[in-house]
C-alpha positions in Angstrom: -45.2 69.2 101.6 -45.6 70.7 98.1 -42.5 72.5 96.8 -41.8 74.8 93.9 -40.0 72.0 92.2 -43.1 69.8 92.4 -45.2 72.6 90.9 -42.6 73.2 88.2 -42.6 69.5 87.2 -46.4 69.5 87.2 -46.5 72.4 84.7 -44.1 70.6 82.4 -45.5 67.1 82.5 -49.2 67.5 83.3 -50.5 70.9 82.6 -48.7 71.7 79.3 -50.4 68.9 77.4 -53.9 69.8 78.8 -53.4 73.4 78.0 -52.2 72.7 74.5 -55.1 70.5 73.7 -57.6 73.0 75.0 -56.1 76.0 73.1 -55.8 74.0 69.8 -59.1 72.3 69.9 -61.6 74.4 71.9 -60.7 78.0 70.9 -63.1 78.3 68.0 -64.9 75.9 65.7 -63.0 77.2 62.7 -59.7 77.5 64.5 -59.9 73.8 65.4 -60.2 72.9 61.6 -57.1 74.9 60.6 -54.1 72.7 60.0 -51.0 73.4 62.0 -47.6 72.8 60.3 -43.9 73.6 60.7 -43.5 73.7 56.9 -42.2 76.9 55.2 -40.8 78.2 58.5 -37.2 79.4 58.2 -35.7 81.2 61.2 -38.0 84.0 62.1 -39.7 84.0 58.7 -42.4 82.2 56.8 -41.8 81.9 53.1 -44.5 80.0 51.2 -44.7 79.5 47.4 -48.3 79.1 46.2 -49.6 78.3 42.8 -51.9 80.7 40.9 -54.4 79.2 38.5 -53.9 76.0 36.5 -51.0 74.3 34.8 -51.3 75.2 31.2 -49.6 72.2 29.7 -52.6 69.8 29.8 -54.6 69.2 26.7 -55.8 66.7 24.1 -54.0 65.8 20.9 -53.9 63.3 18.1 -52.4 59.8 18.4 -49.3 60.8 16.4 -49.3 64.6 16.8 -47.3 66.8 18.9 -47.7 66.9 22.7 -49.4 69.9 24.4 -47.0 72.8 24.7 -45.5 73.2 28.2 -46.5 76.4 30.0 -44.9 77.5 33.2 -47.1 77.6 36.2 -47.6 80.9 37.9 -46.5 81.3 41.5 -46.6 83.9 44.3 -44.3 84.0 47.3 -46.1 84.7 50.5 -43.8 86.1 53.2 -44.4 86.9 56.9 -42.7 86.9 60.2 -43.5 84.6 63.1 -45.8 86.3 65.6 -45.0 85.9 69.3 -47.9 84.8 71.5 -47.4 84.8 75.2 -49.5 83.9 78.2 -48.3 84.5 81.7 -49.3 83.0 85.0 -48.5 85.0 88.1 -48.8 83.4 91.6 -47.9 85.3 94.7 -45.3 83.8 97.1 -47.8 84.3 99.9 -50.4 82.1 98.1 -47.9 79.4 97.5 -46.6 79.3 101.1 -50.2 79.3 102.4 -51.1 76.2 100.4 -47.9 74.2 100.3 -48.8 72.1 103.3 -52.1 71.0 101.8 -51.9 69.2 98.5 -55.6 69.8 97.6 -55.3 73.5 98.2 -52.1 73.8 96.1 -53.6 71.8 93.2 -56.7 74.0 93.3 -54.5 77.1 93.2 -52.6 75.8 90.1 -55.9 74.6 88.5 -57.4 78.1 88.9 -54.4 79.8 87.3 -54.3 77.3 84.4 -58.1 77.7 83.7 -57.7 81.5 83.7 -54.7 81.2 81.3 -56.7 78.9 78.9 -59.8 81.2 79.0 -57.7 84.3 78.2 -55.8 82.3 75.5 -59.0 81.1 73.8 -60.5 84.6 73.8 -57.5 86.3 72.2 -56.7 83.6 69.7 -60.3 83.7 68.4 -60.2 87.5 68.4 -57.0 87.5 66.4 -58.5 85.0 63.9 -61.2 87.4 63.0 -59.3 90.6 63.5 -57.2 93.0 61.4 -53.7 92.0 62.6 -53.1 95.2 64.6 -54.9 94.6 67.9 -57.7 96.9 66.9 -60.7 96.6 69.2 -63.0 99.5 68.2 -63.6 103.2 68.9 -65.1 105.4 71.5 -68.6 106.6 70.6 -69.4 108.7 73.7 -67.7 109.8 76.9 -67.9 112.4 79.6 -65.1 114.4 81.4 -63.9 112.9 84.7 -65.7 109.7 84.0 -64.1 106.3 83.7 -67.1 104.9 81.8 -67.0 105.2 78.0 -69.3 103.9 75.3 -67.7 102.0 72.4 -69.0 100.8 69.0 -68.2 97.1 69.8 -67.8 95.6 73.3 -67.6 92.0 72.1 -63.9 92.3 71.2 -63.1 93.3 74.8 -62.9 91.5 78.1 -62.5 92.5 81.8 -58.8 92.6 82.7 -57.7 93.5 79.2 -55.1 96.2 78.9 -55.6 98.7 76.1 -54.1 101.8 74.5 -55.9 104.6 72.7 -54.8 106.5 69.6 -56.2 109.7 68.2 -55.6 110.1 64.4 -52.7 107.7 64.8 -51.1 109.4 67.8 -51.0 107.6 71.1 -52.8 109.2 74.1 -50.5 109.0 77.1 -53.4 109.1 79.5 -54.7 105.8 78.2 -51.4 104.0 77.7 -51.8 100.6 79.3 -55.3 101.4 80.7 -57.2 98.4 82.2 -60.8 97.4 81.5 -62.3 96.8 84.9 -66.0 96.4 83.9 -68.2 95.9 80.8 -71.9 96.6 80.3 -73.0 94.7 77.2 -76.5 96.2 77.2 -75.3 99.8 77.0 -72.1 99.0 75.0 -69.9 100.7 77.6 -66.7 99.8 79.4 -65.2 101.1 82.6 -61.4 101.8 82.7 -59.0 102.4 85.6 -58.4 105.9 84.2 -60.9 108.8 83.6 -61.5 111.0 80.6 -60.4 114.6 80.6 -61.4 117.7 78.6 -58.6 117.1 76.0 -60.0 113.7 75.2 -63.7 114.3 75.6 -65.6 114.2 72.3 -62.4 113.3 70.4 -62.4 110.2 68.1 -60.3 107.7 69.9 -59.4 104.2 68.5 -58.8 101.4 71.0 -56.1 98.7 70.6 -54.8 95.8 72.7 -51.8 97.1 74.6 -48.5 95.9 73.0 -50.3 94.2 70.0 -50.3 96.9 67.4 -49.1 95.2 64.2 -48.0 92.2 66.3 -50.8 89.8 65.5 -51.7 87.6 62.6 -53.9 89.2 60.0 -57.3 87.7 60.2 -60.6 87.9 58.3 -61.3 91.6 59.1 -57.8 92.6 57.8 -58.0 90.5 54.6 -61.4 91.9 53.8 -60.3 95.5 54.5 -59.6 97.1 51.1 -57.6 99.9 52.9 -54.9 97.4 53.8 -53.0 97.3 50.5 -50.1 95.0 51.3 -50.7 91.4 52.5 -48.0 88.7 53.0 -45.4 91.0 51.5 -47.4 91.5 48.2 -49.1 94.7 46.9 -52.6 93.4 46.4 -53.5 96.2 44.1 -51.5 94.4 41.5 -53.0 90.9 41.8 -56.5 89.6 42.3 -55.9 86.4 44.3 -55.3 88.5 47.5 -58.7 90.2 47.3 -61.7 88.5 48.9 -65.2 88.6 47.4 -67.8 91.0 48.9 -71.6 90.8 48.7 -74.0 93.2 50.4 -77.8 92.7 50.3 -80.5 94.9 51.8 -82.5 91.8 52.8 -81.5 88.3 53.5 -82.8 85.3 51.6 -81.8 81.7 51.2 -81.5 82.4 47.5 -78.8 85.0 48.4 -76.8 82.5 50.4 -77.2 79.9 47.7 -75.9 82.3 45.0 -73.0 83.3 47.2 -71.9 79.6 47.5 -72.3 79.2 43.7 -70.3 82.4 42.9 -67.5 81.4 45.3 -67.3 78.0 43.5 -67.5 79.4 40.0 -65.7 82.7 40.2 -63.2 82.0 43.0 -62.7 78.2 42.7 -63.5 77.9 46.4 -64.8 74.8 48.1 -66.8 76.5 50.8 -66.9 74.2 53.8 -67.9 76.6 56.6 -69.7 79.8 57.2 -68.6 81.9 60.2 -71.0 84.7 61.1 -72.4 87.1 63.7 -75.2 86.0 65.9 -77.9 88.1 64.2 -76.9 86.5 60.8 -77.2 83.0 62.2 -80.6 83.8 63.8 -81.8 85.1 60.4 -80.8 81.8 58.8 -82.6 79.8 61.4 -85.8 82.0 61.1 -85.9 81.7 57.3 -85.3 77.9 57.4 -88.2 77.6 59.9 -90.5 79.9 57.9 -89.9 77.8 54.7 -90.4 74.6 56.7 -86.9 73.4 56.0 -84.9 71.2 58.4 -82.4 72.8 60.6 -79.7 70.2 61.0 -77.1 70.3 63.8 -73.4 69.5 63.4 -70.9 68.8 66.1 -67.2 69.8 65.7 -64.1 68.5 67.4 -64.0 70.3 70.8 -67.8 69.9 71.3 -69.0 72.8 69.2 -72.6 72.5 68.0 -74.0 74.6 65.2 -76.7 74.5 62.5 -75.9 73.7 58.9 -77.3 74.6 55.5 -76.7 72.3 52.5 -74.3 70.3 54.7 -72.2 73.4 55.4 -71.9 74.4 59.1 -73.0 77.9 60.0 -70.9 78.9 63.1 -71.5 82.1 65.1 -68.7 84.0 66.7 -68.8 87.1 69.0 -65.9 88.5 66.9 -67.8 88.7 63.7 -70.1 91.8 63.2 -73.7 90.9 63.9 -75.1 91.0 60.3 -72.0 89.7 58.5 -70.8 86.3 57.5 -67.6 84.9 56.0 -67.8 82.1 53.5 -64.7 80.0 54.0 -62.7 77.3 52.4 -60.8 76.1 55.5 -58.3 74.0 53.4 -56.4 77.1 52.3 -55.8 78.3 55.9 -52.7 77.0 57.8 -51.1 77.8 61.1 -47.3 77.9 60.4 -45.5 77.4 63.7 -42.0 77.1 64.9 -43.3 74.7 67.6 -46.4 74.0 69.5 -47.2 75.6 72.9 -44.3 75.4 75.4 -43.1 77.0 78.5 -40.3 79.5 78.7 -37.5 78.4 81.0 -34.8 80.3 82.8 -31.1 79.4 82.8 -31.8 76.7 85.4 -34.5 75.1 83.3 -37.2 76.3 85.6 -40.7 77.1 84.3 -42.0 78.6 87.6 -39.6 81.1 89.1 -39.5 84.3 91.1 -39.9 87.5 89.3 -36.8 89.5 90.2 -37.6 92.2 92.7 -41.2 91.1 93.3 -42.7 88.6 95.8 -44.4 86.6 92.9 -43.6 83.6 90.9 -44.3 83.5 87.1 -44.6 81.0 84.4 -44.9 82.0 80.7 -46.5 80.0 77.9 -45.3 80.8 74.4 -46.0 79.9 70.8 -44.2 81.4 67.7 -46.5 81.1 64.7 -48.5 83.0 62.1 -51.8 82.3 60.3 -51.6 82.3 56.5 -54.4 82.1 54.0 -52.9 80.7 50.8 -55.7 82.1 48.6 -57.6 85.1 50.2 -59.8 85.4 47.1 -61.6 82.2 48.3 -63.1 84.2 51.2 -66.5 85.9 50.6 -67.7 88.5 53.0 -71.5 88.5 52.9 -73.2 91.5 54.6 -76.9 91.7 55.3 -78.5 95.1 55.7 -77.2 98.6 55.1 
């Protein structure tokens, strides 16, 4: 007979390692390249000193002349707080009792819950990597009174089961507090909620956010490339240039444009571009142009099994979380995931991972990681936008 103790031990000794490997290696091609480290973590804070520019005390001189004058290096202190990332498994007491006499059924139950946890974790970690740091998903473009179906500008940031909240001009709309997405139509760019619109919300501009994530996520590419966000890592970036990414917009896309973007990033930003992450339309344009010009389309394989095309030896990876006609030129060596620890389970005062939720006939297990993504030199990023 399977007991809760058996399941608890399995979560600790078997499932944790498998979940950790999947979340760290198969979330996203870029995410798997980012180095995780516990350096610069102090308590709940991350304090990281980065060097700006070159050391000025290097030079040439005569055999007997004076040595080059010493010049102090310039530094910047990046500060942030550890973000709290949770993933919760909920199994009803009835389901556990129904399967406890059959080992295969109980294992299948645990496997299904762990797969769902990993899928949700990978989706949200990748969304955070390319997001603004505030849980922003998009905005409503059209809706009708008494309808639960609303059209949005971007459905690819959203998933069925996601809980959201809506803000109008910065004020939360109570009707949509903790609303749940129950269906998504990708062809019409519409979602179905478990609440309906009313006359006070119809035709009003509403911004949608992940519930309980506003300003609680790591700042990602969209946030670093958003000029309206004036403070990054505790520094006012209107006073320093190293926090401002490059930006290129072209009405039409050519290989020459991409070549020049690589060159400019190397010359102007001292960036060693080793990856391009883009929207799917952008990647198709690269493929089509390479084909039209009879150039080889080479394939690359990343850790985790990701396959993608490459240009000049640089992988061009597509993500659903990057706008269709946009690309980020990235030097992945300046990105680090600063963590207090790797993924682990929360335990109660008895050391149990799987335990009953007080007052409810369910058992829960909570996965947790305390960390924050830091880009040491945001100016190495170039956002390349094709089209108007």
